[in-house]
C-alpha positions as CSV (number, residue, x, y, z in Angstrom):
1,M,-8.6,24.5,-7.2
2,I,-8.4,23.2,-3.7
3,E,-7.3,26.2,-1.0
4,L,-7.2,25.7,2.8
5,K,-6.5,28.6,4.4
6,G,-5.6,28.9,8.3
7,L,-7.6,25.1,8.7
8,T,-8.5,24.8,12.4
9,K,-10.3,21.4,14.0
10,V,-10.8,20.9,17.8
11,Y,-12.5,18.1,19.1
12,G,-14.2,18.8,22.4
13,K,-14.3,21.4,24.9
14,G,-12.8,22.7,27.7
15,S,-10.2,20.6,29.3
16,K,-11.3,17.6,27.1
17,A,-10.6,19.6,23.8
18,A,-8.4,18.1,21.5
19,M,-6.6,19.6,18.3
20,A,-6.8,17.8,15.3
21,L,-5.6,20.5,12.8
22,S,-3.9,23.5,13.6
23,G,-3.9,26.5,11.1
24,L,-3.0,24.6,8.4
25,N,-2.5,26.0,4.9
26,L,-2.4,23.8,1.4
27,S,-3.3,24.4,-1.9
28,I,-3.8,22.0,-4.6
29,K,-3.7,22.7,-8.4
30,K,-6.2,21.1,-10.5
31,G,-5.8,17.9,-12.4
32,E,-2.9,16.8,-10.1
33,I,-2.7,13.9,-7.4
34,F,-1.7,15.4,-4.5
35,G,-0.6,12.9,-1.6
36,V,-0.6,13.6,2.3
37,I,1.1,11.6,4.2
38,G,1.9,11.2,8.0
39,H,1.8,8.5,10.7
40,S,-1.7,7.8,12.7
41,G,-3.0,10.4,14.8
42,A,-1.3,13.1,12.6
43,G,-4.5,14.7,11.3
44,K,-4.8,13.1,7.5
45,S,-8.3,11.9,7.9
46,T,-9.6,15.3,9.6
47,L,-7.7,16.9,7.1
48,I,-9.3,15.2,4.2
49,R,-12.8,15.0,5.3
50,C,-12.8,18.9,5.7
51,I,-12.2,19.1,1.9
52,N,-15.9,18.2,1.3
53,L,-16.9,19.5,4.9
54,L,-18.2,15.7,6.5
55,E,-15.8,17.4,9.0
56,R,-16.8,21.1,9.6
57,P,-13.5,23.2,10.7
58,T,-13.5,25.2,14.0
59,E,-11.9,27.8,12.0
60,G,-10.5,28.7,8.6
61,E,-11.5,28.6,5.2
62,V,-12.2,25.7,2.6
63,W,-12.0,26.8,-1.1
64,V,-13.1,24.4,-3.7
65,D,-13.3,25.4,-7.5
66,G,-13.6,29.0,-6.2
67,V,-16.5,28.5,-4.1
68,E,-15.9,29.0,-0.3
69,L,-17.7,25.8,1.3
70,T,-17.8,26.9,4.7
71,S,-20.0,29.7,4.2
72,L,-23.1,27.9,1.9
73,S,-26.2,27.0,2.9
74,Q,-27.0,23.2,3.5
75,G,-28.4,23.0,0.4
76,Q,-25.6,25.0,-1.7
77,L,-23.2,22.9,0.0
78,Q,-25.1,19.5,-1.2
79,E,-25.1,20.8,-4.8
80,Q,-21.1,21.5,-4.2
81,R,-20.5,18.4,-2.8
82,R,-21.7,16.5,-6.1
83,K,-18.4,17.9,-7.7
84,I,-16.3,16.2,-5.0
85,G,-16.1,12.3,-4.9
86,M,-14.9,10.0,-2.1
87,I,-13.7,6.9,-1.4
88,F,-12.9,5.4,1.8
89,Q,-10.3,2.6,3.3
90,H,-13.5,0.2,4.4
91,F,-15.2,0.5,1.2
92,N,-18.7,1.9,2.5
93,L,-20.9,-0.2,0.4
94,L,-24.4,-1.1,0.6
95,S,-24.5,-4.8,1.7
96,S,-28.1,-5.4,0.7
97,A,-27.5,-3.5,-2.2
98,T,-25.8,-5.2,-5.7
99,V,-23.2,-3.8,-7.3
100,Y,-24.9,-2.0,-9.9
101,D,-27.6,-0.6,-7.4
102,N,-24.4,0.8,-5.0
103,I,-22.9,2.9,-8.2
104,A,-26.4,3.8,-9.5
105,F,-27.5,4.9,-5.7
106,P,-26.0,8.4,-5.6
107,L,-27.8,9.0,-9.4
108,R,-31.1,7.7,-7.9
109,L,-30.8,10.3,-4.8
110,A,-30.0,13.1,-7.3
111,G,-33.2,12.2,-9.5
112,M,-31.6,10.8,-12.9
113,P,-33.9,9.4,-14.9
114,K,-33.7,5.4,-15.3
115,A,-32.2,5.3,-18.7
116,Q,-29.4,7.2,-17.9
117,I,-28.7,6.0,-14.8
118,E,-28.6,2.4,-16.6
119,R,-26.1,4.1,-19.4
120,K,-23.9,5.7,-16.7
121,V,-23.9,2.8,-14.3
122,L,-22.6,0.6,-17.3
123,E,-20.3,3.1,-18.1
124,L,-18.6,3.1,-15.1
125,L,-18.5,-0.7,-14.7
126,A,-16.4,-1.1,-17.6
127,L,-14.3,1.8,-16.6
128,V,-13.6,-0.3,-13.6
129,G,-13.3,-3.4,-15.2
130,L,-16.5,-4.9,-13.3
131,E,-19.0,-5.7,-16.2
132,E,-19.2,-8.9,-15.5
133,H,-19.8,-9.1,-11.4
134,S,-22.9,-6.0,-11.9
135,R,-25.5,-8.5,-10.1
136,K,-23.2,-9.3,-7.3
137,Y,-23.3,-8.5,-3.8
138,P,-20.4,-7.1,-2.0
139,A,-20.2,-10.2,0.5
140,Q,-19.4,-11.8,-2.7
141,L,-16.5,-9.6,-4.2
142,S,-12.5,-9.4,-3.2
143,G,-11.2,-6.3,-1.4
144,G,-10.1,-5.0,-4.7
145,Q,-13.4,-5.1,-6.7
146,K,-14.9,-3.9,-3.4
147,Q,-12.9,-0.6,-3.8
148,R,-13.4,-0.4,-7.5
149,V,-17.4,-0.4,-7.0
150,G,-16.2,2.6,-4.6
151,V,-14.1,4.1,-7.1
152,A,-17.4,3.9,-9.7
153,R,-19.4,5.1,-7.1
154,A,-17.3,8.4,-6.3
155,L,-17.1,9.0,-10.1
156,A,-21.2,8.5,-10.9
157,S,-21.5,12.1,-10.4
158,D,-19.2,13.6,-12.5
159,P,-16.9,15.1,-10.1
160,D,-13.9,17.6,-10.5
161,V,-12.4,16.4,-7.0
162,L,-11.9,12.8,-6.1
163,L,-10.6,12.3,-2.1
164,C,-9.3,9.3,-0.9
165,D,-9.1,8.0,2.7
166,E,-6.7,5.6,3.1
167,A,-8.2,4.0,-0.2
168,T,-5.5,1.4,-0.1
169,S,-4.4,0.4,3.2
170,A,-7.1,-2.5,3.6
171,L,-5.8,-3.9,0.3
172,D,-2.3,-6.3,-0.6
173,P,0.7,-4.9,-2.2
174,Q,-0.7,-6.7,-5.7
175,T,-4.0,-5.4,-5.2
176,T,-3.0,-2.2,-3.8
177,D,-0.9,-1.6,-7.3
178,S,-4.0,-2.2,-9.5
179,I,-6.2,0.2,-7.3
180,L,-3.5,2.8,-7.7
181,R,-3.1,2.2,-11.7
182,L,-6.6,2.3,-11.8
183,L,-6.5,6.4,-10.4
184,L,-3.6,7.0,-12.3
185,D,-5.5,5.8,-15.4
186,I,-8.4,8.2,-14.3
187,N,-6.8,11.1,-13.3
188,R,-5.1,11.1,-17.1
189,E,-8.1,10.2,-19.0
190,F,-10.9,13.0,-17.0
191,H,-8.2,15.1,-16.0
192,L,-9.6,14.7,-12.0
193,T,-8.0,16.3,-9.3
194,I,-7.1,13.6,-6.5
195,V,-6.3,13.8,-3.1
196,L,-4.8,10.9,-1.6
197,I,-4.1,10.3,1.8
198,T,-2.0,7.6,3.1
199,H,0.9,6.2,5.8
200,E,2.6,4.2,3.1
201,M,5.5,6.0,1.2
202,H,5.0,3.4,-1.7
203,V,1.6,4.9,-2.6
204,I,2.6,8.7,-2.7
205,Q,5.6,7.6,-4.9
206,S,3.9,5.5,-7.1
207,I,1.2,8.0,-8.6
208,C,1.4,11.5,-6.7
209,D,2.8,14.6,-8.4
210,R,3.3,16.8,-5.1
211,V,2.8,15.5,-1.5
212,A,2.9,17.1,1.9
213,V,3.7,15.9,5.3
214,I,1.7,16.5,8.0
215,H,2.5,16.1,11.4
216,G,0.5,17.4,14.8
217,G,-2.1,18.5,12.8
218,G,0.1,20.8,10.4
219,I,2.4,20.6,7.3
220,V,5.8,20.3,8.3
221,E,7.1,19.9,4.6
222,Q,6.1,19.6,0.9
223,G,6.5,20.0,-2.4
224,E,7.3,17.9,-5.5
225,V,7.6,13.9,-4.7
226,A,11.0,13.6,-5.7
227,D,12.3,16.6,-3.8
228,V,10.5,15.9,-0.5
229,F,11.5,12.1,-0.5
230,L,15.1,12.3,-2.3
231,K,15.9,15.4,0.1
232,P,13.9,15.3,3.4
233,Q,14.3,18.1,5.7
234,H,11.9,17.4,8.3
235,E,12.4,14.9,10.8
236,V,9.3,13.5,10.4
237,T,9.9,12.7,6.8
238,K,13.4,11.4,7.3
239,D,11.7,8.8,9.4
240,F,9.5,7.7,6.7
241,I,12.3,7.3,4.6
242,R,14.4,5.4,7.3
243,S,11.4,2.9,7.8
244,E,11.6,2.6,3.8
245,N,15.2,2.0,3.7
246,Q,15.5,-0.1,6.6
247,H,19.2,-1.5,5.8
248,E,20.7,1.8,5.3
249,G,20.7,3.1,9.1
250,P,23.1,0.0,10.4
251,L,25.1,0.6,7.3
252,R,25.7,4.0,7.4
253,A,26.2,3.9,11.3
254,A,29.0,1.5,10.8
255,L,30.6,3.4,8.4
256,E,30.5,6.6,10.3
257,A,32.4,4.6,12.9
258,V,35.1,3.9,10.3
259,H,37.9,6.7,10.5
260,D,40.3,6.6,7.4
261,K,42.0,9.4,5.8
262,Y,41.8,7.9,2.5
263,S,38.1,6.9,2.4
264,K,35.1,8.6,2.2
265,S,31.8,7.0,2.1
266,V,28.9,8.9,0.2
267,K,25.3,8.5,-0.7
268,I,24.8,9.6,-4.3
269,T,21.1,10.1,-5.9
270,F,20.5,10.0,-9.6
271,L,17.2,11.4,-11.1
272,G,15.5,11.2,-14.4
273,Q,17.6,9.7,-17.2
274,K,20.9,10.1,-15.1
275,T,19.9,7.1,-13.6
276,Y,21.1,5.1,-16.7
277,E,24.0,7.0,-17.4
278,S,27.5,5.8,-16.4
279,T,29.0,8.9,-14.9
280,L,29.9,7.2,-11.9
281,S,32.6,5.2,-13.8
282,H,33.2,7.9,-15.9
283,V,34.1,10.2,-13.0
284,V,36.4,7.6,-11.4
285,R,38.4,6.9,-14.5
286,G,39.2,10.4,-14.5
287,T,40.2,11.2,-11.1
288,G,41.8,7.4,-10.4
289,V,40.0,7.0,-7.2
290,D,38.7,3.3,-6.3
291,F,35.4,2.8,-5.4
292,A,33.1,0.2,-3.9
293,I,29.3,0.0,-4.3
294,L,28.0,-0.8,-0.6
295,Q,24.4,-0.8,-1.4
296,G,22.2,0.4,-4.3
297,T,18.6,0.6,-5.4
298,I,16.7,1.8,-8.8
299,S,13.3,2.7,-8.8
300,T,10.8,5.2,-10.0
301,I,8.7,8.1,-8.6
302,K,5.7,8.2,-10.7
303,D,7.1,7.9,-14.2
304,V,10.6,9.1,-13.2
305,P,13.6,6.8,-12.6
306,Y,15.7,7.3,-9.8
307,G,18.8,5.5,-8.4
308,Q,20.6,5.7,-4.7
309,L,24.1,4.1,-4.2
310,L,25.8,4.0,-1.3
311,V,29.9,4.2,-2.2
312,R,33.2,4.1,-0.4
313,F,35.9,6.0,-2.4
314,E,39.6,5.3,-1.9
315,G,42.5,7.3,-2.5
316,S,44.1,10.6,-1.9
317,T,42.2,13.3,-0.2
318,Q,42.4,15.7,-3.6
319,A,41.8,12.7,-5.7
320,V,38.4,11.7,-3.6
321,E,37.2,15.5,-3.1
322,A,37.9,15.9,-7.1
323,T,35.8,13.1,-7.6
324,L,32.9,14.5,-5.0
325,A,33.2,17.9,-6.7
326,E,32.6,16.6,-10.4
327,L,29.8,14.4,-9.3
328,A,28.0,17.4,-8.1
329,A,29.0,19.3,-11.2
330,Q,27.4,16.1,-13.4
331,G,24.2,16.9,-11.7
332,L,23.9,14.4,-9.2
333,D,23.1,14.6,-5.3
334,V,26.4,13.7,-3.4
335,E,25.8,13.1,0.6
336,V,28.8,12.9,2.4
337,F,28.3,10.9,5.7
338,A,31.7,9.4,6.5
C-alpha cells in the first residue's frame, strides 16, 4: 500500500544543512495500523509529511497504492492527496467556522453539490459522535471533540490512507484512549490503512499491528508490535521499554548484584492464551524448585494479552536449569539476568 524507498530529506544547504531522513526504506500493508515511534527530533514528523508530500523528499521514492507521488505534476498530486487524509497534533481547525463547516470544507473545495455535502457531513458527525455539536465553533469544544472534528474532516473525501501526526499527544489519557478506540473502529469498519506517529508506547501498544522505531532519520527496528516491544533488539527500543517499566531497572540491578549459586532471577514473558494458564506452577511442581514473584504485569498489545513476571528461583543448579528449560519448552520466553 505504501512504499518508501531510499527516502532522504535534507533541510538547508552547505554548512547549515541538516539531514532529517537518511535513505529510509519502509513498507506498510493495506488495511493495517502501522505505528512509527521515536524520540523528539528522530524524524517522525518529516517521515509522515513525506508520505503525502507536504514535505518533498530530497531523494527517494514515495509509492502510495501503486502511484509514485514524487513523479506527479501538481494537479495529479492534488488528485492523489484526496486519497490520503491527515489529522494533526493541534487539530488545525478553522477557528471562524462551525464544526459542520470545518468538515464540509474539503468537500466544497472539491466542488461537491450542496445536498451531497450535507448528507456526507451528517454521516461523519454521527460516525465521530458529534451530532449535537455541529453548530458549535472550535473554541467551544474540548480537546477530544476538536480531534474528532479533525478525524471527520480527514475522512470527508473517503481516503484510502489516514495519516496521524502525534494525534493524541495534546490530549489527556482518558481522551487519548477514546480517540484511539475511534481510530481502531474506523480501521475495522472501512479497512482504512492508518499510519500513526508518536513518542508514546501506550499508543502503539493499544491499536497498532506493526511498528517501526525511528532514530537519527532511519529505521532501527521494525516488526510485529509484540515482537518489537517484548523482545527489543536496538538500544533505542530498549530505552522506550525501560521508560515504560520504570521499576524494573532498579530491581534488576539489585538482583544482578546478588551472587548465590542456589538461586537465579529471570524475566518470563507470556503471550496470548498462555498469559492466563498456570504453566509456571505446573512446571515448578515437577522440578521441585521454590520461587518468588518479585514483580509482574498483565496487559494487552492491541487485542492480544501478555504478561511479564520477574521471578527468583531457588533450588539446586540442576533443578533450576531444568525449570528454565521446561518453561522455554512450554513456549514461554525466558530471560536470565542473575
